[in-house]
C-alpha positions in Angstrom: -61.8 -127.2 -135.3 -61.5 -123.8 -133.9 -63.2 -122.5 -130.7 -66.4 -120.5 -130.9 -65.6 -116.9 -131.5 -67.6 -113.7 -131.0 -69.6 -112.6 -134.1 -68.4 -109.4 -135.7 -71.6 -107.5 -134.9 -74.8 -108.2 -133.0 -78.0 -106.4 -132.4 -79.1 -107.1 -128.8 -82.5 -105.4 -129.1 -84.3 -108.8 -128.6 -82.0 -110.9 -126.5 -78.5 -110.7 -125.1 -76.1 -113.3 -123.6 -73.7 -111.1 -121.6 -72.9 -112.5 -118.1 -75.5 -110.4 -116.3 -78.3 -111.3 -118.8 -77.4 -115.0 -118.6 -77.6 -114.9 -114.8 -81.0 -113.3 -115.0 -82.1 -115.8 -117.6 -81.0 -118.7 -115.5 -83.0 -117.4 -112.5 -86.1 -117.0 -114.6 -85.5 -120.3 -116.3 -85.3 -122.1 -112.9 -88.7 -120.7 -112.0 -90.2 -121.7 -115.3 -88.6 -125.2 -115.2 -90.0 -125.8 -111.7 -93.5 -125.0 -112.9 -93.1 -127.1 -116.0 -91.7 -130.0 -114.1 -94.7 -129.9 -111.8 -97.0 -130.0 -114.8 -95.2 -132.8 -116.6 -95.1 -135.0 -113.5 -98.9 -135.0 -113.5 -98.8 -136.6 -116.9 -95.7 -138.9 -117.1 -92.5 -140.0 -115.6 -89.3 -138.7 -117.3 -86.1 -140.6 -117.7 -82.9 -139.1 -119.1 -80.0 -141.1 -120.5 -76.7 -140.0 -122.1 -76.3 -136.9 -120.0 -72.6 -137.7 -119.8 -72.3 -136.6 -123.4 -73.2 -133.0 -122.5 -70.2 -130.7 -122.3 -69.2 -129.3 -119.0 -71.1 -126.3 -117.7 -69.8 -123.1 -119.3 -68.9 -124.9 -122.5 -70.9 -124.2 -125.7 -73.1 -126.8 -127.2 -75.6 -127.1 -130.0 -78.4 -129.5 -129.1 -80.0 -130.9 -132.3 -83.4 -132.2 -131.2 -85.9 -134.6 -132.7 -89.3 -132.8 -133.0 -92.4 -135.0 -133.0 -94.7 -133.5 -130.4 -95.8 -130.1 -129.2 -94.7 -131.0 -125.7 -91.1 -132.0 -126.6 -89.6 -128.6 -126.0 -90.7 -128.9 -122.4 -89.3 -132.4 -122.2 -85.9 -131.6 -123.7 -85.7 -128.3 -121.8 -86.3 -130.0 -118.5 -83.8 -132.7 -119.3 -81.1 -130.0 -120.0 -82.1 -127.9 -117.0 -81.9 -131.0 -114.7 -78.3 -131.4 -115.8 -77.3 -127.8 -115.3 -77.8 -126.4 -118.8 -80.1 -123.5 -119.5 -81.6 -124.2 -122.9 -81.9 -121.5 -125.5 -84.3 -122.6 -128.2 -84.5 -121.1 -131.6 -88.2 -120.3 -132.0 -90.3 -118.5 -134.7 -90.4 -114.8 -134.3 -94.2 -114.7 -134.3 -94.1 -116.1 -130.7 -92.1 -113.1 -129.5 -95.0 -110.7 -128.9 -97.3 -110.0 -126.0 -97.0 -111.8 -122.7 -95.5 -115.0 -124.2 -92.9 -112.9 -126.0 -91.9 -111.2 -122.8 -91.5 -114.6 -121.1 -89.5 -116.0 -124.0 -87.1 -113.1 -124.0 -86.8 -113.2 -120.2 -85.6 -116.8 -120.3 -83.2 -116.1 -123.2 -84.9 -117.8 -126.1 -83.8 -117.0 -129.7 -86.2 -115.6 -132.3 -85.9 -116.8 -135.9 -86.6 -113.7 -137.9 -88.0 -115.3 -141.1 -89.0 -113.4 -144.2 -87.3 -110.2 -143.2 -84.2 -108.2 -143.9 -82.9 -109.5 -140.6 -83.3 -113.2 -141.4 -79.6 -113.9 -140.6 -80.0 -112.5 -137.1 -81.3 -115.8 -135.7 -77.9 -117.4 -136.2 -76.1 -114.3 -135.0 -78.0 -114.5 -131.7 -77.2 -118.2 -131.6 -73.5 -117.6 -132.3 -73.5 -115.0 -129.5 -75.0 -117.5 -127.1 -72.4 -120.1 -128.0 -69.6 -117.6 -127.7 -70.7 -117.1 -124.1 -70.7 -120.8 -123.4 -74.4 -121.3 -123.7 -76.6 -124.2 -124.9 -78.5 -123.6 -128.1 -81.3 -126.0 -129.0 -82.3 -126.3 -132.7 -84.9 -128.5 -134.3 -83.2 -129.4 -137.6 -86.5 -130.0 -139.4 -87.8 -126.6 -138.4 -91.2 -128.1 -137.6 -92.9 -131.2 -136.3 -92.3 -134.3 -138.3 -95.4 -135.2 -140.4 -94.2 -138.8 -141.0 -97.0 -141.2 -140.1 -94.6 -143.4 -138.1 -92.9 -140.5 -136.4 -89.5 -140.9 -138.2 -87.5 -137.7 -138.8 -88.2 -136.0 -142.1 -86.1 -133.5 -144.2 -83.5 -131.7 -142.1 -82.7 -128.1 -143.1 -79.1 -127.0 -143.1 -79.2 -124.4 -140.3 -77.8 -126.7 -137.7 -74.8 -127.7 -139.9 -74.3 -124.0 -140.9 -74.1 -122.9 -137.2 -71.7 -125.7 -136.3 -69.4 -125.1 -139.3 -69.4 -121.4 -138.6 -68.6 -121.8 -134.9 -66.9 -125.1 -134.3 -69.3 -125.8 -131.4 -70.1 -129.5 -130.7 -73.4 -130.9 -131.9 -75.2 -133.1 -129.4 -78.1 -135.1 -131.0 -81.1 -135.7 -128.8 -84.1 -138.0 -129.3 -87.0 -138.9 -127.1 -89.9 -141.3 -127.1 -93.3 -141.7 -125.3 -94.9 -138.3 -125.6 -97.4 -139.5 -128.2 -98.8 -141.7 -125.4 -99.9 -138.7 -123.4 -100.4 -136.1 -126.2 -101.4 -138.0 -129.4 -101.1 -136.3 -132.7 -104.3 -134.3 -133.3 -105.4 -134.3 -129.7 -106.4 -131.0 -128.1 -105.3 -131.8 -124.6 -102.8 -134.2 -123.0 -103.8 -137.3 -121.2 -102.7 -137.6 -117.6 -101.1 -140.9 -116.7 -98.5 -140.2 -114.0 -98.4 -143.7 -112.5 -98.5 -145.7 -115.7 -96.6 -143.8 -118.4 -93.0 -142.8 -118.9 -91.0 -140.8 -121.5 -87.3 -141.2 -122.3 -84.9 -138.4 -123.4 -81.6 -139.6 -124.8 -78.5 -137.5 -125.5 -76.1 -139.0 -127.9 -72.3 -138.5 -128.3 -71.0 -135.4 -129.9 -71.3 -135.6 -133.6 -68.0 -136.0 -135.3 -67.5 -133.5 -138.1 -63.8 -132.8 -137.8 -63.3 -134.2 -141.3 -65.6 -131.5 -142.7 -63.9 -128.6 -140.9 -61.3 -127.9 -143.5 -64.1 -127.6 -146.1 -66.5 -125.7 -143.8 -67.1 -122.9 -146.4 -68.2 -125.3 -149.1 -71.9 -126.0 -149.6 -71.2 -129.7 -149.7 -69.9 -129.7 -146.1 -73.3 -128.5 -144.9 -75.1 -131.1 -147.0 -72.9 -134.0 -145.7 -73.2 -132.9 -142.1 -77.0 -132.5 -142.3 -77.3 -136.0 -143.8 -75.1 -137.4 -141.1 -77.2 -135.8 -138.4 -80.4 -137.0 -139.9 -79.2 -140.6 -139.9 -77.9 -140.4 -136.3 -81.1 -139.0 -134.9 -83.2 -141.5 -136.8 -81.1 -144.3 -135.4 -81.7 -143.0 -131.9 -85.4 -142.8 -132.4 -85.3 -146.4 -133.7 -83.5 -147.5 -130.5 -85.9 -145.7 -128.2 -89.0 -147.0 -130.0 -87.5 -150.5 -130.4 -88.2 -150.5 -134.2 -86.2 -151.4 -137.2 -84.6 -148.4 -138.9 -86.0 -147.8 -142.4 -83.6 -148.4 -145.2 -83.5 -144.7 -146.2 -81.5 -144.0 -143.0 -78.9 -146.6 -143.8 -77.6 -144.5 -146.7 -73.9 -143.7 -146.8 -72.6 -140.2 -146.7 -73.7 -137.9 -149.5 -71.4 -138.3 -152.5 -69.9 -141.6 -151.4 
């Protein structure tokens, strides 16, 4: 697979990943992470495993994250920041207004410009971040899982598309325990700092070298998305100590 390359063109009106901007984002991100960690430690203990699978600092990475709780961006972000990686999440563009929007742009988050003539810009910003050795975090489902047992649901192809267009490694990440402090449907978290813990697990880089020669074919994105779904589901099963449903044992698409 080829190395990440600079996109042909990029509009930096919303966010930029040149060295000076990245340094400013890291400084602001450290302040935000310190505050977020102080808040999270009042609710739960956090354990991180598999951090050895993260590429060295300065190397691009796509973090494909399980999404089952409104608090998990904080959990995953803290796990990455703790290990020297500034997370750049893809987030819906409606969040990028007012005070919150200013904060998100200051810490280098990436807006997803849906339903507009600039819809492709979300991946252009992500490609720019990867070209500058940054860590891009994507939720492949695009939303919280609605599965009653918290298994991953339908993954969209954006993660596969980004990987196949850049050659960046995909690091799957799963977590478990957040529902114990912020149950689905609750308005506020429950605070259990002495009796509750959450686990974040990073998996090995997803192998898609076999798909690289076919990266421009639609089927390559389908196969890679299917592969990623099964891997993250297996990680959730391991963390929750549950048997993996049969639908995640399926072979590769087309086999």
